[in-house]
C-alpha positions as CSV (number, residue, x, y, z in Angstrom):
1,X,11.2,-16.5,-31.0
2,X,11.5,-16.1,-27.3
3,X,14.8,-16.6,-25.6
4,X,15.5,-18.9,-22.7
5,X,15.6,-16.0,-20.3
6,X,12.2,-14.7,-21.5
7,X,10.7,-18.2,-21.2
8,X,12.1,-18.6,-17.7
9,X,10.8,-15.2,-16.6
10,X,7.3,-15.9,-18.0
11,X,7.2,-19.0,-15.9
12,X,7.9,-17.1,-12.7
13,X,5.1,-16.9,-10.2
14,X,3.8,-13.6,-8.9
15,X,5.5,-14.5,-5.5
16,X,8.8,-14.9,-7.2
17,X,8.5,-11.6,-9.0
18,X,7.3,-9.8,-5.9
19,X,10.4,-11.1,-4.0
20,X,12.4,-8.8,-6.3
21,X,10.9,-5.5,-5.0
22,X,10.3,-3.6,-1.8
23,X,6.6,-4.1,-0.9
24,X,6.3,-1.4,1.8
25,X,7.4,2.1,1.2
26,X,6.7,5.6,2.5
27,X,6.9,8.5,0.2
28,X,6.0,12.2,1.0
29,X,4.1,11.1,4.0
30,X,2.0,8.4,2.2
31,X,2.3,4.8,3.2
32,X,2.4,2.6,0.1
33,X,2.1,-1.1,-0.4
34,X,3.3,-2.8,-3.6
35,X,2.2,-6.2,-4.9
36,X,2.9,-8.2,-8.1
37,X,0.1,-10.1,-9.8
38,X,-0.3,-12.1,-12.9
39,X,-3.3,-10.9,-14.9
40,X,-5.2,-14.1,-14.2
41,X,-4.9,-13.5,-10.4
42,X,-6.8,-10.2,-10.5
43,X,-10.2,-10.0,-9.0
44,X,-13.1,-8.4,-10.9
45,X,-12.9,-5.4,-8.6
46,X,-9.2,-5.0,-9.3
47,X,-9.7,-5.2,-13.0
48,X,-12.5,-2.6,-12.9
49,X,-10.3,-0.3,-10.8
50,X,-7.3,-0.7,-13.1
51,X,-9.4,-0.1,-16.2
52,X,-11.1,3.0,-14.7
53,X,-7.7,4.6,-13.8
54,X,-6.6,3.9,-17.4
55,X,-9.7,5.4,-18.9
56,X,-9.6,8.5,-16.8
57,X,-5.9,9.1,-17.7
58,X,-5.7,8.0,-21.3
59,X,-9.1,8.3,-23.0
60,X,-8.4,11.7,-24.6
61,X,-4.9,10.6,-25.8
62,X,-6.3,7.5,-27.5
63,X,-9.3,9.2,-29.1
64,X,-7.0,11.8,-30.7
65,X,-4.4,9.2,-31.8
66,X,-3.9,6.8,-34.7
67,X,-4.8,4.0,-32.4
68,X,-8.3,5.2,-31.7
69,X,-10.4,4.3,-28.7
70,X,-11.1,0.6,-28.6
71,X,-11.9,-0.6,-25.1
72,X,-12.3,-4.3,-26.0
73,X,-8.9,-4.5,-27.8
74,X,-7.2,-2.5,-25.0
75,X,-8.6,-4.7,-22.3
76,X,-7.3,-7.8,-24.1
77,X,-3.9,-6.2,-24.2
78,X,-3.9,-5.0,-20.6
79,X,-5.1,-8.3,-19.2
80,X,-3.3,-10.7,-21.6
81,X,-2.1,-14.0,-20.1
82,X,1.5,-12.8,-20.4
83,X,0.7,-9.5,-18.6
84,X,2.2,-9.0,-15.1
85,X,1.3,-6.0,-12.9
86,X,2.9,-4.2,-10.0
87,X,0.0,-2.7,-8.1
88,X,0.4,0.3,-5.6
89,X,-2.1,0.7,-2.8
90,X,-2.4,3.6,-0.4
91,X,-2.3,2.3,3.2
92,X,-3.1,5.7,4.8
93,X,-6.3,7.6,4.7
94,X,-7.0,9.8,1.7
95,X,-5.9,13.4,2.2
96,X,-8.6,16.0,3.1
97,X,-10.2,17.4,0.0
98,X,-9.3,14.5,-2.2
99,X,-11.5,11.8,-3.6
100,X,-12.0,9.0,-1.1
101,X,-10.4,5.7,-1.8
102,X,-12.9,2.8,-2.0
103,X,-12.4,0.2,0.7
104,X,-12.9,-2.4,-1.9
105,X,-9.8,-1.4,-3.8
106,X,-7.0,1.0,-2.6
107,X,-5.1,0.7,-5.9
108,X,-3.9,4.2,-6.8
109,X,-1.2,3.4,-9.3
110,X,0.1,0.4,-11.3
111,X,2.4,-0.7,-14.1
112,X,1.7,-3.4,-16.5
113,X,4.6,-5.2,-18.2
114,X,5.6,-8.3,-20.1
115,X,8.9,-10.1,-20.6
116,X,9.6,-10.0,-24.4
117,X,12.2,-10.4,-27.1
118,X,12.7,-7.1,-29.0
119,X,15.4,-6.4,-31.5
120,X,17.3,-9.5,-30.4
121,X,17.3,-8.4,-26.8
122,X,15.4,-9.7,-23.8
123,X,13.4,-6.8,-22.3
124,X,10.9,-5.8,-19.8
125,X,8.2,-4.0,-21.9
126,X,6.2,-1.5,-19.9
127,X,2.7,-1.5,-21.4
128,X,1.2,0.9,-18.9
129,X,2.2,3.2,-16.1
130,X,-0.8,4.9,-14.5
131,X,-1.2,7.0,-11.4
132,X,-4.5,8.5,-10.2
133,X,-4.6,12.2,-10.2
134,X,-5.0,12.5,-6.4
135,X,-1.8,10.4,-5.8
136,X,0.5,12.3,-8.2
137,X,3.4,14.1,-6.7
138,X,4.2,11.2,-4.2
139,X,6.9,9.7,-6.3
140,X,4.8,6.6,-7.0
141,X,5.6,6.5,-10.7
142,X,9.3,6.5,-10.0
143,X,9.0,3.7,-7.5
144,X,6.9,1.6,-9.9
145,X,9.5,2.1,-12.7
146,X,12.2,1.2,-10.2
147,X,10.4,-2.1,-9.6
148,X,10.6,-2.9,-13.3
149,X,14.4,-2.5,-13.2
150,X,14.6,-4.6,-10.1
151,X,12.5,-7.4,-11.6
152,X,14.3,-7.1,-15.0
153,X,17.7,-7.4,-13.3
154,X,16.8,-10.5,-11.4
155,X,15.4,-12.2,-14.5
156,X,18.4,-11.2,-16.7
157,X,16.6,-8.8,-19.0
158,X,18.7,-6.2,-20.8
159,X,16.4,-3.2,-21.2
160,X,13.2,-1.6,-20.1
161,X,11.2,-0.5,-23.1
162,X,8.0,1.5,-23.5
163,X,5.8,3.4,-25.9
164,X,4.7,7.0,-25.3
165,X,2.4,9.3,-27.3
166,X,4.2,12.4,-28.6
167,X,1.3,14.5,-27.3
168,X,1.9,13.2,-23.7
169,X,4.5,15.7,-22.9
170,X,4.3,15.1,-19.1
171,X,5.0,11.4,-19.6
172,X,7.9,12.1,-22.0
173,X,9.5,14.5,-19.6
174,X,9.1,12.0,-16.8
175,X,10.8,9.2,-18.7
176,X,13.6,11.5,-19.9
177,X,14.2,12.4,-16.3
178,X,14.7,8.7,-15.5
179,X,17.3,8.4,-18.2
180,X,15.1,6.9,-21.0
181,X,16.1,7.7,-24.5
182,X,14.8,7.1,-28.0
183,X,15.2,3.4,-28.9
184,X,16.8,2.5,-32.3
185,X,13.6,0.6,-33.1
186,X,11.4,3.7,-32.7
187,X,9.7,5.2,-35.7
188,X,11.0,8.6,-34.5
189,X,14.7,7.6,-34.2
190,X,17.1,9.8,-36.1
191,X,20.9,9.4,-36.2
192,X,22.5,8.6,-32.9
193,X,19.3,8.5,-30.9
194,X,18.4,12.1,-31.7
195,X,14.9,13.3,-30.6
196,X,14.4,15.4,-33.8
197,X,11.5,13.4,-35.2
198,X,8.9,16.1,-36.0
199,X,8.7,15.3,-39.7
200,X,7.8,11.7,-39.2
201,X,4.1,10.9,-39.6
202,X,3.8,8.9,-36.4
203,X,2.2,9.9,-33.1
204,X,4.3,7.8,-30.7
205,X,7.9,7.0,-29.9
206,X,9.6,4.0,-28.4
207,X,11.9,4.7,-25.5
208,X,14.4,2.4,-23.7
209,X,16.9,2.3,-20.9
210,X,19.5,-0.3,-20.1
211,X,19.1,-2.4,-16.9
212,X,22.3,-2.1,-14.8
């Protein structure tokens, strides 16, 4: 059952959600623009770009996991009616030697999230955080995660939660650096939030961090 706070948050417009974040930022010399959209507001070009980034980054992780590679089911999850997205666009020209950014879509990173009730708490659940290879190292991932905390705080959520593959060591290290820890609901949670979960037959963990 959803709480009143989750219901109110799910009724928020993209403009109301976008008002919670900084939409223009500069990071390591790159000019970035952030926008919030509800999944139903995405154009076909944006959906294709979002999917292509996901496939490029995550295909190998999924094909070697217990989830398997199921594009149809994954697209249904990513573009669900309750899905909200923070999109990051590069406003400057692509650096020399890098893949050029299509004029049709300058999306280089995004996060997909939902407002949900988990373990009797209202949470922002981060379903995806994806950054194109050519835009890594700009601090975009950190800025996108910060936007989830800003949105969650405004709409009275308690935690940000997410799922990460154990084999995705770079993502795990990134989330740990931001202060995420093993959530008590995770299949890999030992006593007192210990990370010692090697003996459990599960290829993912659930992480969380409280929203200040």
